[in-house]
Backbone as a ProteinNet text record, in pm:
[ID]
protein_1_A
[PRIMARY]
MPLRLALFGQAAFGKDVLDRLLGEGFEIAGVYTPPEGGRPDPLAEQARASQLPLFQYRYFRKRVGAGFEPIGRILDEYRGLGADLNVLAYVTAILPPQLVDHPPKRSLCFHPSLLPRYRGGSALAWQIILGEQESGVTVFQPDAGVDTGPIVVQKRGVAIESSDTAASLYFKKLYPLGVEAVVEAVRAVADGSARYEPQEEAQASFQGLVGEAEARIDWSRPAAELDRLARGCDPQPGAWAQWQGEPLRLFDVGLAAGSAGELAGSVLGLAGGRLLLAAAGGRLSVGRLRLGSGAKVAAADAGLSPGDRLA
[TERTIARY]
84	9	87.2	64	158.5	148.5	259.2	269.6	195.6	92.2	8.9	60.3	92	185.1	81.1	132.4	80.8	187.9	192.4	278.7	269.3	345.4	353.1	463.2	428.7	531.4	474.7	548.1	539.9	637.1	590.4	691.2	745.4	800	871.7	917.6	987.2	1051.6	941.8	844	747.2	659.6	639.1	588.2	658	823.3	880.8	917.3	892.3	887.7	746.9	627.7	500.9	514.6	560.7	577.7	637.9	768.1	852.4	788.5	696	649.3	535.6	451.1	349.6	396.3	524.1	578.9	615.3	646	699.8	614.6	463.8	332.4	306.9	358.9	308.2	178.3	86.5	-45.3	-32.9	-98.2	-105.4	-234.2	-230.4	-336.4	-389.1	-320	-337.2	-203.4	-246.9	-122.2	-149.2	-55.9	-75.7	20.7	-36.8	52.6	-23	69.2	31.6	-92.8	-159.6	-262	-177.8	-229.9	-169.8	-198.7	-115.4	-145.8	-172.8	-83.6	-84.9	-86.8	19.1	44.5	28.2	-2.2	-45.2	84.3	79.1	166.2	183.9	309.7	325.7	280.9	301.6	278.1	106	38.7	-106.1	-152	-97.8	-163.9	-132.4	-39.1	-12.5	-105.2	-112.5	-222.8	-361.9	-405.1	-531.7	-541.7	-427.1	-426	-444.6	-376.8	-374.7	-487.1	-596.4	-717.3	-680.4	-597.3	-553.6	-614.7	-645.3	-710.1	-623.6	-662.3	-558.8	-596.7	-503.1	-540.8	-450.5	-495.7	-411.6	-432.4	-320.3	-335.8	-200.5	-206.9	-75.1	-12.6	-124.8	-91.2	-136.1	-88.8	-131.7	-149.8	-116.6	-122.7	-173.1	-203.7	-278.1	-196.5	-180.6	-141.1	-240.9	-207.7	-284.6	-210.7	-243.3	-151	-25	71.1	238.1	282.7	190.2	228.5	138.4	148.1	87	-3	-126.6	-182.2	-231.2	-245.8	-268.9	-415	-431.7	-579.3	-640.3	-741.1	-830.7	-868	-947.1	-1021.3	-922	-804.7	-694	-653.2	-628.5	-581.2	-697.3	-810.9	-911.4	-921.3	-914.9	-907.6	-791.4	-656.8	-538	-573.1	-613.9	-607.3	-700.4	-820.5	-902.5	-836.2	-723.3	-672.4	-600.3	-570	-508.5	-362.6	-290	-169.8	-74.1	18.3	125.1	261.6	266	378.9	375	450.8	428.4	581	563.2	678	673	788.9	777.5	903	858.3	930.1	989.6	922.7	951.9	848.1	887.9	779	844.8	758.7	808.6	731.6	608.1	520.8	576.8	519.3	579.6	485	488.9	383	369.4	267.1	266.9	308.7	359.3	408.8	279.9	163.6	47.3	9.1	80.2	59.6	175	312.3	427	454.7	407	446.5	323.6	204.8	86.3	97.5	150.3	152.5	218.8	172.3	275.1	433	476.4	588.1	650.5	553.3	603.2	646.1	728.1	750.1	888	913	1065.5	1063.9	1155.9	1192.5	1304.7	1312.6	1422.2	1480	1631	1706.5	1815.8	1845.6	1970	2079.5	2131	2280.5	2319.3	2438.7	2484.5	2463.9	2344.2	2297.6	2415.2	2446.3	2397.1	2440.5	2525.9	2570.7	2469.3	2452.6	2354.5	2204.4	2192.1	2049.7	1985	1850.4	1773.7	1742.9	1650.8	1578	1645.7	1794.7	1876.4	1972.5	1977	2106.5	2174.9	2086.9	2171.6	2262.3	2209.3	2259.2	2380.9	2370.2	2499.2	2609.9	2579.9	2690.5	2769.3	2721.8	2799.1	2867.5	2797.3	2833.9	2951.4	2970.9	3034.3	3161.2	3162.4	3267.4	3299.3	3159	3199.6	3224.3	3312.5	3343.5	3264.5	3198	3125.6	2974.8	2868.5	2733.5	2695.2	2552.5	2473.2	2334	2261.1	2123.3	2110.6	2025.8	1994.6	1842.6	1797.1	1643.7	1656.5	1564	1580.1	1447.2	1429.3	1303.7	1277.9	1192	1196.9	1131	1172.9	1162.3	1133.8	1121	1084	1194.8	1323.1	1404.7	1384.5	1469.9	1475.9	1597.9	1558.8	1645.9	1726.3	1679.5	1763.7	1738.7	1655.5	1623.8	1701.4	1702.5	1776	1787.1	1905.7	1930.6	1878.3	1802.9	1785.1	1855.1	1869.4	1945.3	2030.8	2156.7	2231.2	2310.7	2345.2	2407.4	2513.3	2677.9	2758.9	2820.8	2931.5	2996	2972	2875.4	2847.9	2967	3016.9	3103.9	3033.7	3079	3055.3	3140.3	3119.9	3213.9	3212.7	3313.1	3341.2	3231	3170.6	3071.6	2928.9	2904.9	2770.8	2690.6	2565.1	2471	2394.7	2305.5	2200.5	2132.2	2099.2	1987	2072.5	2172.4	2238.8	2265	2318.7	2350.4	2223.2	2111.7	1989.4	1941.4	1914.6	1837.2	1938.6	2050.7	2152.6	2236.7	2218.7	2303.7	2232.3	2172.4	2097	1957.6	1904.5	1737.9	1736	1793.5	1802.5	1854.6	1949.6	1997.3	1892.3	1823.5	1706.4	1596.9	1538.6	1458.3	1479.1	1599.3	1639.3	1647.8	1714.1	1731.6	1592.3	1502.6	1354.8	1301.5	1305.6	1250.9	1313.6	1455.9	1528.4	1462.7	1453.4	1441.3	1302.1	1198.9	1059.6	1057.8	1145.6	1153.7	1219.4	1302.6	1378.4	1277.2	1187.7	1092.5	981.1	952.5	859.8	890.8	1015.4	1067.1	1147.2	1148.9	1194.1	1340.9	1419.1	1562.1	1604.9	1517.5	1536.8	1624.1	1753.3	1830.3	1836	1798	1786.1	1910.2	2003.3	2125	2103.2	2145.9	2121.1	2234	2207	2291.2	2415.3	2508.1	2634.3	2617.2	2569.2	2550	2696.2	2800	2934.5	2976.9	2904.9	2935.2	2816.3	2737.7	2613.4	2637.2	2552.3	2567.9	2420.6	2372.8	2253	2263.4	2195.7	2198.3	2073.4	2050.6	1901.6	1882.6	1762.8	1737.8	1814.9	1841.5	1912.3	1817.7	1835.7	1730.5	1802	1739.5	1785.8	1909	1930.7	2045.9	2167.1	2143.2	2233.7	2288.5	2200.5	2256.6	2296.5	2299.1	2371.3	2517.6	2575.2	2716.9	2792.4	2881.1	2969.9	3094.4	3138.7	3247.3	3383.8	3378.9	3515.9	3564.9	3467.2	3506.3	3584.6	3663.7	3730.6	3652.6	3694.5	3621.8	3592.8	3664.3	3603.3	3493	3472.4	3352.6	3242.2	3261.3	3134.4	3082.4	3194.4	3155.2	3063	3141.6	3030	2888.5	2891.3	2767.7	2663.8	2717.2	2623.9	2576.4	2656.7	2627	2522.8	2553.2	2450.2	2331.3	2319.4	2176.2	2114.3	2174.9	2119.9	2045.8	1897	1828.9	1769.7	1756.1	1696.9	1769	1770	1700.8	1764.4	1901.4	1983.3	2082.7	2210.9	2288.2	2291.7	2296.1	2245.9	2342.8	2371.9	2410.2	2344.3	2363.1	2282.7	2342.8	2236.3	2280.4	2164.7	2174.3	2082.3	1968.1	2004.1	1891.1	1799.8	1839.8	1765	1854.1	1803	1869.8	1927	2028.2	2089.4	2129.2	2056.6	2078.5	2164.3	2260.3	2357.5	2335.7	2313.7	2310.6	2422.1	2434.1	2517.9	2661.6	2705.7	2843.1	2949.2	3059.1	3180.4	3311.4	3396.7	3536.2	3612.6	3663.1	3727.9	3870.2	3950.6	4090.3	4140.2	4261.9	4323.9	4263.7	4343.8	4301.6	4262.5	4226.7	4158.3	4212.5	4276.1	4326.6	4193.9	4094.7	3996.5	3918.1	3853	3760.2	3662.1	3663.8	3583.5	3412.7	3342.7	3213	3230.3	3335.4	3329.2	3316.5	3248.9	3223.8	3335.4	3388.3	3513.5	3482.1	3378.6	3331.3	3254.4	3253.5	3211.1	3312.4	3309.6	3398.7	3317.9	3282.1	3212.2	3061.4	3030.9	2877.3	2863.5	2964.4	2956.1	2995.1	2938.3	3003.4	3110.2	3194.7	3312.5	3313.3	3313.1	3321.2	3449.4	3511.4	3596.9	3570.5	3674.5	3636.4	3784	3765.3	3879.4	3966.9	4074.3	4162.8	4149.6	4027.7	3983.8	3889.3	3820.7	3719.9	3600	3485.3	3358.4	3317.7	3255.2	3207	3050.7	2983.6	2816	2748.7	2669.1	2593	2463.4	2376.9	2242	2243.1	2138.6	2117.1	1969.5	1918.9	1781.2	1788.6	1724.5	1731.4	1610.6	1576.1	1451.1	1366.8	1238.5	1131.9	1123.9	1235	1222.1	1236.1	1252.8	1295.1	1448.6	1519.2	1629.3	1672.3	1778.4	1814	1980.4	2012.8	2150.6	2228.7	2343.8	2439.7	2450.8	2467.5	2515.1	2394.2	2248.4	2146.8	2098.2	2194.2	2163.4	2161.8	2244	2261.4	2410.8	2487.1	2591.7	2694.2	2796.1	2901.6	3024.5	3125.3	3264.5	3258.7	3303.8	3323.1	3216.3	3094.9	2992.8	3036.3	2965.9	3013.4	2906.6	2885.4	2781.8	2821.3	2721.1	2759	2712
-112.2	29.1	116.7	207.1	340.5	422.7	493.9	584.2	694.4	718.2	847.5	955.4	1060.1	1200.6	1316	1405.9	1531	1644.6	1690	1797.6	1938	1969.8	2117.4	2214	2319.9	2387.4	2513.5	2560.6	2673.1	2708.2	2816.2	2867.7	2747	2804.5	2685	2566.3	2583.4	2458.3	2360.3	2391	2298.8	2245.7	2324.5	2276.8	2187.3	2200.7	2110.4	1975.3	1980.9	1869.4	1775.8	1852	1779.8	1754.5	1804.5	1741.9	1594.4	1606	1497.5	1366.8	1423.6	1319.1	1260	1322	1280.3	1201.8	1228.7	1160.8	1020.2	1031.8	871.4	790.9	843.4	767.4	772.6	870.5	878.1	939.9	887.1	965.7	1070.5	1189.9	1318.7	1335.4	1310.1	1329.7	1473.6	1547.3	1708.2	1785.9	1905.4	2015.5	2129	2170.4	2277	2383.8	2526.1	2612.8	2760.9	2863.6	2982.4	3022.8	3120.2	3200.1	3290.3	3280.2	3373	3522.1	3596.8	3757.4	3799.4	3904.1	3976.1	3872.9	3781.8	3694.3	3538.1	3465.5	3302.1	3243.8	3138.1	3078.1	2943.1	2895.9	2817.3	2689.4	2628.1	2513.2	2502.6	2608.6	2617.9	2593.1	2673.8	2662.1	2525.5	2453.8	2326.4	2240.6	2246.8	2164.1	2168.2	2300.4	2311.5	2245.6	2266.6	2220.5	2054.4	2016.4	1867.9	1787.2	1900.4	1874.3	1794.9	1846.4	1786.7	1884.5	1813.7	1878	2001.5	2112.5	2224.7	2304.5	2308.9	2381.5	2492	2626.6	2726.3	2824	2769.5	2872.4	2914.9	3018.2	3119.5	3031.5	2998.1	2931.3	2823.8	2734	2585.4	2567.3	2688.3	2661.4	2817	2812	2943.5	2948.1	3080	3064.4	3071.1	3017.8	2956.9	2986.4	3099.1	3125.9	3145.2	3071.5	3091.4	3006.5	2909.5	2811	2812.7	2724.3	2707.5	2578.1	2570.1	2462.6	2449.8	2354.4	2325.7	2373.4	2440.9	2487.3	2352.5	2320.5	2215.9	2151.8	2261.3	2219.6	2205.1	2266.1	2227.1	2080.7	2051	1907.8	1804.8	1841.2	1745.5	1705.4	1836.1	1827.1	1732.6	1767.2	1706.5	1554.2	1509	1373.3	1296.5	1355.9	1299.3	1264.3	1315.4	1298	1146.7	1100.7	949.9	935.4	1053.7	1048	954.9	912.1	801.9	882.1	985.1	1043.4	1203.8	1284.4	1451.8	1473.2	1578.7	1605.5	1764.7	1822.7	1937.7	2024	2046.4	2082	2227	2332.9	2436.9	2524.4	2489.8	2554.9	2656.1	2773.5	2871.7	2887.2	2811	2814.8	2709.8	2729	2626.2	2532.9	2399.5	2288.2	2233.1	2219.9	2154.5	2010.1	1957.2	1807.8	1712.2	1767.8	1669.4	1655.9	1731	1738.1	1645.7	1700.9	1637.5	1489.3	1454.9	1317.2	1217.1	1273.4	1203.3	1086.5	1098.3	984.4	848.4	750.4	654.8	658.6	718.5	736.7	883.3	946.5	1086.3	1167.5	1252.8	1357.8	1358.2	1443.5	1468.2	1601.5	1677.2	1817.9	1849.6	1927.1	1985.5	2095.2	2096.6	2221.6	2252.8	2362.4	2417.5	2423.3	2339.7	2329.6	2172.2	2191.3	2029.6	2015.5	1970.1	1971.1	1870.7	1884.3	1967.4	2125.5	2149.1	2292.2	2370.1	2493.1	2603.2	2567.3	2537.5	2524.3	2652.7	2675.7	2780.3	2846.6	2941.7	2995.2	3066.8	3112.3	3174.3	3132.1	3001.6	2910.8	2960.7	2992.8	3027.5	3158.8	3256.2	3383.6	3346	3278.5	3271.1	3201.9	3098.4	3014.9	3107.7	3212.5	3305.3	3411.7	3468.2	3580.7	3501.3	3388.1	3340	3270.9	3264.2	3221.9	3092	3015.3	2888.9	2860.5	2748.7	2730.9	2597.8	2518.6	2401.7	2420.8	2393.6	2374	2239	2231.1	2107.1	2117.3	2008.9	1986.1	1875.7	1882.4	1794.9	1745.4	1635.7	1577.9	1527.2	1574.9	1481	1466.2	1396.5	1364.9	1460.9	1540.4	1670.5	1595	1671.4	1621.7	1784.5	1768.3	1862.8	1967.3	1957.6	2049.2	2146.3	2230.6	2340	2241	2180.9	2134.3	2014.7	1946.9	1856.6	1710	1691.2	1521.3	1440.9	1318.7	1233.8	1265.7	1251.3	1264.7	1141.2	1167.6	1059.4	1056.3	1192.4	1219.2	1329	1340.8	1450	1439.1	1555.1	1573.3	1689.3	1660.9	1747.1	1813.5	1873.8	1897.9	2019.1	2107.8	2267.7	2373.3	2402.9	2510.9	2630.2	2707.4	2864	2939.2	3012.4	3089.6	3227.2	3321.2	3432.2	3526.9	3482.6	3575.2	3539.6	3450.7	3374.8	3480.2	3488.9	3548.7	3439.5	3492.2	3387.8	3358.6	3413.4	3378.5	3294.9	3332	3229	3115.2	3092.7	2990.1	2902.1	2949.5	2886.1	2839.9	2915.8	2905.2	2827.1	2847.5	2786	2654.3	2655.1	2525.2	2411.5	2492.6	2403.6	2371.7	2441.4	2412.8	2291.1	2280.8	2168	2020.9	2051.2	1945.3	1897.2	1996.9	1985.4	1908.6	1939.8	1845.8	1724.5	1688.9	1553.8	1477.2	1543.5	1492.5	1457.2	1549.5	1529.9	1386.8	1401.6	1262.4	1129.4	1165.7	1038.6	1003	1093	1053.4	1002.6	1039.3	987.6	842.5	813.7	706.4	595.1	633.9	554.3	498.7	610.3	587.1	484.8	469.4	417	277.6	251.2	105.8	54.5	101.6	79.7	77.4	145.3	160.3	267.8	348	463.3	452.9	506	495.9	638.7	618.9	774.6	782.9	859.7	885.9	997.5	999.5	1092.5	1204.5	1333	1435.6	1439.5	1478.5	1486.2	1627.1	1605.2	1736.5	1819.1	1751.5	1805.4	1911.5	1883.6	1975.3	2043	2075.5	2148.3	2308.1	2362.5	2519.6	2568.6	2670.5	2729.6	2882.2	2954.3	3081.8	3135.9	3252.7	3321.1	3357.2	3418	3494.7	3604.3	3636.1	3775.5	3870.4	3985.9	4075.4	4210.5	4331.4	4452.3	4463.8	4431.3	4439.6	4373.6	4247.3	4158	4208	4282.3	4331.5	4468	4528.2	4664.4	4659.7	4737.3	4738.2	4827	4742.1	4811.9	4845.2	4986.9	5014.5	4982.4	4936.5	4938.5	4770.5	4685.1	4574	4566.1	4462.1	4420.9	4430.1	4479	4476.9	4344.5	4223.3	4099.4	4064.6	4101.8	4049.7	4121	4260.6	4337.2	4283.5	4239.5	4177	4040.4	3959	3841.9	3890.8	3997.4	4014	4081.7	4134.4	4189	4087.9	4008.4	3879.6	3793.5	3760.8	3690.4	3753.9	3890.4	3942.3	3981.3	3942.6	3968.1	3849.8	3860.2	3958.8	4013.5	3936.1	4000	3957.6	4069	4196.8	4312.7	4286.1	4388.1	4417	4425.7	4499.2	4651.4	4710.8	4863.8	4943.9	5060.6	5186.3	5321.1	5399.2	5524.7	5620	5685.4	5792.1	5883.1	6030.8	6134.4	6093	6019.1	5989.1	5875	5799.4	5676.7	5561.7	5448.7	5307.5	5305.1	5283.2	5249.1	5118.4	5034.4	4878	4869.4	4774.5	4736.5	4610.1	4596.2	4457.7	4446.3	4346.8	4305.3	4374.7	4301.7	4365	4265.6	4324.6	4233.1	4315.8	4230.9	4330.3	4377.8	4505.8	4545.6	4554.7	4561.9	4575.4	4685.6	4705.9	4816.2	4843.2	4907.5	4961.3	5098.4	5146.2	5283.2	5337.6	5464.2	5534.5	5621.7	5643.7	5716.5	5674.2	5727.5	5679.7	5563.3	5464.7	5351.2	5406.4	5367.5	5404.5	5536.6	5580.4	5707.7	5637.7	5727.9	5703.9	5751	5645.6	5667.2	5733.3	5676.2	5706.9	5595.9	5595.9	5484.3	5419.9	5301.1	5208.9	5123.3	5126.3	5061.9	5036.9	5165.5	5187	5120.4	5081.5	5034.9	5125.3	5132.8	5244.3	5185	5236.1	5201.3	5258	5204	5246.7	5183.4	5288.9	5263.5	5174.4	5066.1	5006.9	4960.3	4913.2	4893.4	4768.3	4814.8	4722.3	4687.6	4757.8	4725.6	4811.8	4773.5	4843.1	4753.8	4818.4	4735.4	4800	4695	4745	4699	4792.7	4780.3	4810.9	4715.7	4710.6	4791.8	4767.5	4814.6	4855.6	4965.2	5043.6	5038.2	5054.5	5093.1	5182.4	5303.4	5410.2	5412.7	5365	5385.9	5266.6	5311	5215.4	5233.2	5292.2	5302.7	5161.6	5192.2	5054.8	5067.3	4947	4925.1	4996.2	5066.1	5122.9	5091.4	5115.8	5079.3	5178.6	5145.2	5244.2	5365.3	5371.8	5491.7	5591.2	5530.8	5616.7	5657.6	5599.8	5647.1	5786	5850.4	6007.1	6027.7	5920	5946.1	5995.4	6076.4	6150	6108.2	6122.5	6096.5	6204.9	6148.7	6224.1	6193	6158.4	6119.4	6000.4	6010	5899.4	5820.3	5702.5	5629.1	5604.7	5632.3	5571.4	5446.1
-3.5	-1	22.8	-106.2	-88.9	28.3	62.4	158.6	159.2	238.5	227.5	328.2	224.2	286.7	288.4	410	424.5	395.8	301.7	277.3	338.3	409.4	449.7	393.1	343.4	278	225.4	132.9	48.2	-74.2	-159.5	-263.2	-368.9	-446.2	-539.6	-495	-372.9	-322.1	-297.7	-216.4	-180.8	-314.6	-418.1	-541.9	-595.4	-613.4	-668.8	-609.9	-455.8	-397.7	-406.2	-414.2	-446.1	-593.1	-687.8	-822.6	-834.9	-748.2	-762.3	-677.1	-552.1	-498.5	-573	-658.7	-735.3	-859.5	-906.2	-1015.7	-943.7	-817.7	-793.1	-723.9	-727.3	-710.9	-564.1	-492.8	-341.4	-358.1	-251.7	-244.4	-139.2	-205.7	-118.9	-32.3	86.5	178	159.9	182.8	180	181.4	129.7	149.6	198.2	286.3	384.2	334.1	313.3	302.6	386.9	392.3	468.4	368.4	413.4	335.6	249.5	117.6	9.5	9.6	-9.5	-20.7	-160.9	-181.7	-304.2	-438.6	-408.4	-552.5	-508.1	-589.2	-552.9	-516.2	-440.5	-383.9	-477.2	-528.7	-621.2	-595.9	-466.8	-402.6	-395.7	-335.8	-351.9	-481.6	-575.7	-717.2	-759.7	-738.8	-790.4	-709.1	-592.1	-508.4	-577.6	-614	-678.2	-813.3	-891.8	-997.3	-1015.5	-903.1	-885.7	-834.3	-782.7	-725	-602.2	-503.4	-387	-274.1	-143.7	-48.4	0	13.2	30.5	153.8	263.2	377.9	396.2	422.3	437.6	612.7	653.5	808.2	810.1	877.5	936.2	1059.4	1138.2	1277.7	1290.6	1369.6	1410.5	1537.5	1630.8	1761.3	1815	1936.8	1996.5	2154.9	2217.7	2322.7	2427.7	2515.3	2641.4	2774.8	2843.9	2989.7	2932.9	2992.6	2971.5	2844.2	2790.4	2709.6	2562.1	2504.7	2362.6	2350.7	2294.7	2265.4	2111	2069.6	1924.1	1903	1788.5	1749.3	1709.9	1808.8	1786.1	1664.6	1615.6	1493.9	1382.8	1373.9	1258.9	1306.9	1413.2	1460.2	1425.9	1446.9	1390.6	1283.5	1200.5	1049.5	975.6	1040.5	1017.8	1024.5	1136.2	1161.3	1083.6	1038.1	954.2	820.1	789	652.1	642.5	768.7	769.2	722.9	726	674.6	753.6	686.5	726.9	751.2	690.4	724.9	688.1	764.2	703.3	648	571.1	494.1	508.2	567.7	619.3	486.6	387.9	259.6	288.5	342.1	354	457.4	576.2	669.9	767.2	764.5	860.6	991.9	963.9	1122.4	1197.6	1317.4	1411.9	1439.1	1412.9	1416.5	1563.3	1628.4	1754.9	1719.8	1865.8	1867.1	1832.2	1866.5	1834.8	1705.8	1618.1	1462	1415.5	1462.6	1395.5	1426.8	1537.6	1578	1557.6	1504	1503.8	1396.4	1269.5	1182.4	1231.6	1186.2	1221.3	1180.4	1086.8	1043.8	1091.1	1161.4	1214	1110.2	1093.7	1009	965.3	849.3	790.6	759.8	783.5	779.7	714.6	617.1	531.2	618.4	625.5	666	580.7	561.8	471.8	548.7	611.5	651.7	686.8	718.4	757.2	911	946	1111.3	1154.7	1276	1383.4	1382	1290.7	1276.8	1194.8	1263	1200	1215.8	1337.2	1365.9	1373.2	1341.5	1353.4	1220.9	1223.4	1111.2	1016.4	1060.1	964	925.1	917.7	876.4	770.8	658.4	536	555.3	626.3	640.2	721.8	812.8	935.7	868.8	787.2	718.5	648.4	577.9	504.7	601.3	685.7	774.9	860.3	912	997.9	907.8	764.2	691.8	660.4	674.6	634.5	486.3	442.7	319.2	252	340.2	279.4	351.3	278.6	301.8	265.3	256	232.4	303.4	278.4	335.3	407.9	501.8	601	588.5	591.5	611.6	724.4	836.7	975.7	1022.9	1123.8	1186.7	1303.9	1306.4	1394.6	1553.8	1646.6	1776.4	1858.2	1974.3	2052.7	2075.2	2017.4	2015.6	1886.7	1870.7	1741.8	1630.9	1535.5	1439.6	1501.8	1614.5	1674.8	1649.9	1570.9	1564.6	1472.8	1474.5	1431	1246.5	1187.5	1051	984.6	872.6	780.8	635.6	583.3	481.3	491.7	454.4	447.7	331.3	250.4	133	158.3	132.2	174.7	37.9	70.5	-48.9	-136.9	-87.1	-140.6	-122.3	-205.5	-167.6	-161.2	-56.3	-34	-98.2	-192.7	-275.2	-196.8	-255.5	-218.3	-255.3	-356.3	-417.1	-386.5	-298.3	-273.9	-172.2	-191.8	-118	-58.1	38.7	94.8	-8.4	-120.2	-215.1	-317.2	-339.7	-457.7	-394.8	-261	-188.6	-181.2	-170.9	-157.7	-312.4	-392.6	-528.9	-598.4	-602.9	-706.3	-661.8	-542.6	-474.5	-392.6	-294	-196.4	-222.2	-293.5	-350.8	-412.3	-541.2	-619.6	-523.6	-453.1	-372	-258	-196.2	-117	-161.9	-280.8	-331.8	-347.2	-387.3	-416.4	-293.9	-180.9	-42.3	33.9	4.2	61.5	1.6	-126.7	-218.6	-153.1	-141.6	-126.5	28.4	94.4	265.2	261	166.4	173.8	118.4	22.8	-40.1	56.2	138	214.6	339.9	383	487.7	397.7	302.1	239.9	224.5	177.8	163.8	281.1	393.1	525.4	537.3	442.5	455	515	572.2	652.8	779.5	803.4	926.2	988.9	1115.8	1177.8	1264.2	1234.9	1289	1401.6	1528.4	1632.6	1569.4	1594.5	1560.3	1672.5	1648.2	1718.5	1811.4	1950.2	2015.8	2022.4	2030.9	2045	1938.2	1816.7	1705.6	1665.6	1767.4	1732.4	1762.5	1670.2	1684.6	1662.1	1743.7	1722.9	1700.6	1578.2	1564.3	1541.7	1630.7	1602.9	1477.8	1461.5	1335.8	1328.8	1196	1164.1	1123.2	1230.5	1234.3	1223.6	1238.3	1227.2	1287.7	1426.1	1510.5	1444.4	1403	1344.7	1213.2	1147.4	997.4	1019.7	1131.8	1148.8	1113.3	1019.7	992	1081.5	1151.7	1233.5	1167	1136.5	1058.4	1118.1	1257.2	1313.4	1263.1	1214.7	1177.8	1055.4	1016.6	916.9	781.4	659	533.2	517.7	535.2	486	576.2	703	776.1	735.2	697.8	663.6	516.4	431.2	297	307.5	408.6	449.9	514.7	609.2	653	525.1	454	358.7	263.3	253.3	149.2	212.3	342.9	423.1	443	447.6	455.8	332.2	232.2	89.4	21.2	13.6	-5.4	110	233.4	373	475.7	568	573.3	495.4	455.9	382.9	500.1	497.4	573.1	555.1	675.2	663.7	747	703.6	790.1	768.5	863.7	858.4	754.6	674.2	562.1	587.6	590.4	584.4	679	802.5	905.3	879.7	763.5	738.7	728.1	730.1	713.7	563.2	534.8	378.5	385.5	297.3	304.1	164.5	177.2	84.1	36.7	-104.5	-190.7	-274.3	-327.9	-438.2	-382.4	-295.4	-219.2	-251.5	-270.3	-264	-226.2	-215.1	-181.1	-309.4	-297.4	-406.5	-381.9	-484.3	-476	-436.8	-351	-289.6	-144.4	-104.2	47.9	55.8	147.9	177.7	298.3	277.6	390.9	466	376.3	441.4	560.2	608.1	744.8	684.9	756.7	716.3	717.4	613.5	576.2	487.2	425.9	338.4	190.6	127.8	-12.3	-104.2	-171.3	-227.7	-392.9	-440.9	-566.9	-653.1	-775.5	-852.6	-948.3	-970	-1049.4	-1136.1	-1260.2	-1327.7	-1285.9	-1243	-1215.8	-1059.2	-991.7	-863.9	-792.4	-647.9	-537.2	-454.1	-438.6	-366.1	-205.2	-123.5	19.2	95.7	164.9	258.3	371.1	400.5	500.2	567.8	695.8	783.7	693.2	638.8	582.8	443.6	378.6	234.9	173.6	78.5	19.6	-8.5	-5.5	-48.3	-178	-266.5	-393.4	-383.5	-408.9	-372.8	-517.9	-564.5	-675.5	-679.8	-563	-534.3	-383.6	-379.1	-239.4	-221.5	-92.1	-66.5	43.6	34.7	139.3	189.8	341.5	406.6	346.9	327.8	272.8	112.3	62.2	-89.9	-160.5	-276.4	-367.6	-369.2	-423.8	-447.7	-589.1	-590.9	-703.8	-717	-845.5	-900.3	-809.7	-757.7	-676.6	-766.4	-886.4	-971.1	-952.8	-915.1	-903.7	-769.1	-672.2	-534.6	-484.7	-535.4	-518	-387.3	-393.5	-292.8	-375.4	-307	-371.4	-294.4	-362.6	-281.3	-177.9	-48.3	55.2	167.1	110.5	171.8	291.7	395.1	493.9	554.6	544.4	619.9	742.5	838	989.9	1046.4
[MASK]
+++++++++++++++++++++++++++++++++++++++++++++++++++++++++++++++++++++++++++++++++++++++++++++++++++++++++++++++++++++++++++++++++++++++++++++++++++++++++++++++++++++++++++++++++++++++++++++++++++++++++++++++++++++++++++++++++++++++++++++++++++++++++++++++++++++++++++++++++++++++++++++++++++++++++++++++++++++++

C-alpha cells in the first residue's frame, strides 16, 4: 500500500517537492500552505491544479496562559486525513508536537545546513556571515528541540564561494539538492531502509534569526567581515548603515581591490557603475542600495557622492 503523505510547505521549493512526490506515485492526503497575499503561492496553485485537499493556515497553535496549545479544529481536520508521514518541505510556522508526531511514520523536515551545525531559522545567512566554506542540506525527523532530531539524509560538498549571497547559496545550490534529499528520505521511509542517525551534540551550533540588530554594519569591523555580513543578509534583511538619518541597505556587495586610508564608511566614488566604500583594511564594492522604505536602485542612481560617509 503506498505511503500516504501530508505535505507542509510553500513557494517554489514546496511545489517542486510535490511534483516529485506525485511523479513517484506517492499519495498526497493534503497540502498545507500559509494564506496567500497579493501573489499566488506556487505550492498552493499546484495543489489546486492537482485537485488535492488544500489547507491554508498561518498558525497551528494558540497561546494559552504561559504556553501554547494546538488549535483543536485544525488538529481534528488534520487527523481526518489519515496521513502516514508528514513532509515539511519549507515551513516557517511552528507546528505543534500533536501534529508532528501523530502519523505512524512521524515527520521529515528539510534544513539548509549540515546539521547539527547552524540550527535555527537563519541558517543560510549565518553560514556566510561566519565564513563557512562548505554547506549542504539535511532531512531529519523533528523532535521537541529546534532542528535537533535524528538525521535521515544529509548531502555535503556544496562550496560557499566568496561571491555567494544567501539567495545564490539557496537557489543555485541548496534548493535543487534539497528537493533530491527530501524525495530520497521519503523513499527510504516508504521502503523501510531509512536510518535515523542521532545528531552529534558536541558539534552542534544554534544561531538566532538575523534581524535589524544583527544586520547593522559596524564600521570598526574588517572589510572581509562586512563583506560576509552584506552577502549573508542579501536579499533579507539587507545589511545597513545610516545615511541622511535613514537606514541605507547594501546589496550585491563584494570586496574591491586596493586599500583605503579614508575613514571607514566613506564614499570613495564609482567604478564600473558600482559604489566604492572605504572599510577597515579594504574596500567594499556595492551594486545596489535601498534608502529607508524606498525601492532598490542601482548604486550609480542612489545619489551618494565622494566624501559622503555612512554611519
